[in-house]
VOMI-424411 format. One record per residue (C-alpha): residue number from 1; y negated, z negated, x. Coordinates in steps of 0.02 Angstrom, whole numbers. Layout:
<rs>
<r NUM, <Y, Z, X>>
...
</rs>
This chain:
<rs>
<r 1, <-6787, 10855, 1056>>
<r 2, <-6625, 10878, 939>>
<r 3, <-6625, 10788, 780>>
<r 4, <-6444, 10731, 811>>
<r 5, <-6482, 10641, 971>>
<r 6, <-6640, 10555, 901>>
<r 7, <-6623, 10354, 912>>
<r 8, <-6755, 10258, 801>>
<r 9, <-6737, 10064, 821>>
<r 10, <-6583, 10072, 893>>
<r 11, <-6515, 10197, 756>>
<r 12, <-6433, 10356, 791>>
<r 13, <-6498, 10477, 657>>
<r 14, <-6333, 10570, 660>>
<r 15, <-6223, 10419, 656>>
<r 16, <-6314, 10362, 495>>
<r 17, <-6310, 10515, 416>>
<r 18, <-6126, 10517, 433>>
<r 19, <-6112, 10347, 358>>
<r 20, <-6212, 10385, 218>>
<r 21, <-6100, 10553, 179>>
<r 22, <-5956, 10436, 176>>
<r 23, <-6027, 10314, 57>>
<r 24, <-6120, 10452, -51>>
<r 25, <-6300, 10364, -22>>
<r 26, <-6473, 10426, 60>>
<r 27, <-6454, 10419, 236>>
<r 28, <-6646, 10440, 261>>
<r 29, <-6662, 10293, 143>>
<r 30, <-6578, 10199, 257>>
<r 31, <-6671, 10246, 410>>
<r 32, <-6833, 10207, 319>>
<r 33, <-6782, 10033, 265>>
<r 34, <-6755, 10001, 426>>
<r 35, <-6918, 10066, 495>>
<r 36, <-6996, 9956, 345>>
<r 37, <-6892, 9816, 382>>
<r 38, <-6840, 9818, 188>>
<r 39, <-6648, 9820, 144>>
<r 40, <-6728, 9829, -45>>
<r 41, <-6798, 10012, -10>>
<r 42, <-6639, 10074, 65>>
<r 43, <-6542, 9994, -85>>
<r 44, <-6671, 10051, -215>>
<r 45, <-6654, 10244, -137>>
<r 46, <-6479, 10243, -96>>
<r 47, <-6412, 10340, -266>>
<r 48, <-6552, 10436, -319>>
<r 49, <-6588, 10503, -123>>
<r 50, <-6773, 10478, -153>>
<r 51, <-6807, 10476, 46>>
<r 52, <-6719, 10641, 55>>
<r 53, <-6801, 10715, -92>>
<r 54, <-6982, 10662, -8>>
<r 55, <-6931, 10738, 167>>
<r 56, <-6876, 10902, 60>>
<r 57, <-7055, 10895, -17>>
<r 58, <-7149, 10886, 145>>
<r 59, <-7038, 11032, 213>>
<r 60, <-7088, 11133, 76>>
<r 61, <-7273, 11076, 94>>
<r 62, <-7267, 11119, 280>>
<r 63, <-7202, 11284, 238>>
<r 64, <-7334, 11338, 120>>
<r 65, <-7492, 11248, 176>>
<r 66, <-7448, 11120, 323>>
<r 67, <-7615, 11147, 424>>
<r 68, <-7706, 11084, 258>>
<r 69, <-7650, 10898, 297>>
<r 70, <-7740, 10913, 469>>
<r 71, <-7913, 10950, 383>>
<r 72, <-7908, 10777, 291>>
<r 73, <-7963, 10614, 370>>
<r 74, <-7853, 10442, 369>>
<r 75, <-7925, 10371, 212>>
<r 76, <-7899, 10527, 96>>
<r 77, <-7733, 10533, 158>>
<r 78, <-7695, 10354, 116>>
<r 79, <-7780, 10374, -71>>
<r 80, <-7702, 10520, -95>>
<r 81, <-7513, 10452, -43>>
<r 82, <-7540, 10296, -146>>
<r 83, <-7595, 10406, -295>>
<r 84, <-7447, 10511, -279>>
<r 85, <-7315, 10338, -268>>
<r 86, <-7420, 10255, -400>>
<r 87, <-7352, 10403, -504>>
<r 88, <-7181, 10353, -480>>
<r 89, <-7209, 10187, -542>>
<r 90, <-7301, 10254, -703>>
<r 91, <-7144, 10385, -716>>
<r 92, <-7021, 10249, -692>>
<r 93, <-7108, 10123, -827>>
<r 94, <-7116, 10268, -953>>
<r 95, <-6930, 10305, -923>>
<r 96, <-6895, 10122, -958>>
<r 97, <-6991, 10126, -1126>>
<r 98, <-6904, 10284, -1176>>
<r 99, <-6734, 10216, -1140>>
<r 100, <-6768, 10065, -1220>>
<r 101, <-6831, 10157, -1388>>
<r 102, <-6669, 10254, -1371>>
<r 103, <-6560, 10100, -1360>>
<r 104, <-6640, 10016, -1508>>
<r 105, <-6656, 10173, -1616>>
<r 106, <-6566, 10112, -1789>>
<r 107, <-6532, 10296, -1822>>
<r 108, <-6420, 10317, -1674>>
<r 109, <-6290, 10189, -1713>>
<r 110, <-6232, 10267, -1888>>
<r 111, <-6293, 10098, -1970>>
<r 112, <-6417, 10185, -2086>>
<r 113, <-6301, 10305, -2152>>
<r 114, <-6143, 10185, -2183>>
<r 115, <-6238, 10056, -2261>>
<r 116, <-6199, 10132, -2439>>
<r 117, <-6000, 10121, -2383>>
<r 118, <-5988, 9944, -2368>>
<r 119, <-6018, 9913, -2549>>
<r 120, <-5882, 10008, -2597>>
<r 121, <-5701, 9933, -2613>>
</rs>
């Protein structure tokens, strides 16, 4: 079956991809969002293209060692995928903390160096 003719929950995949290209967002995020019944997921992945990147990673895995996945049971796969996705949340929190540190770093706003200038006429 051709990927362009695949219909999922009434969605023409190729139509969604063209629509997403026009908007500059992740078409696969829209498809996954529909499948998961989650507009929030589609919006969260729209700009960073997380769903497309996930598919790229799966394609790379498949090329290198795709048969390995068949040797694992469902429980192991769920645990591994859950751990992997949990790492995304950890990374996002680390990113937020680093960004907050940067935003409140007084050495970056120039106030520390300019404080002597305030005393001069």
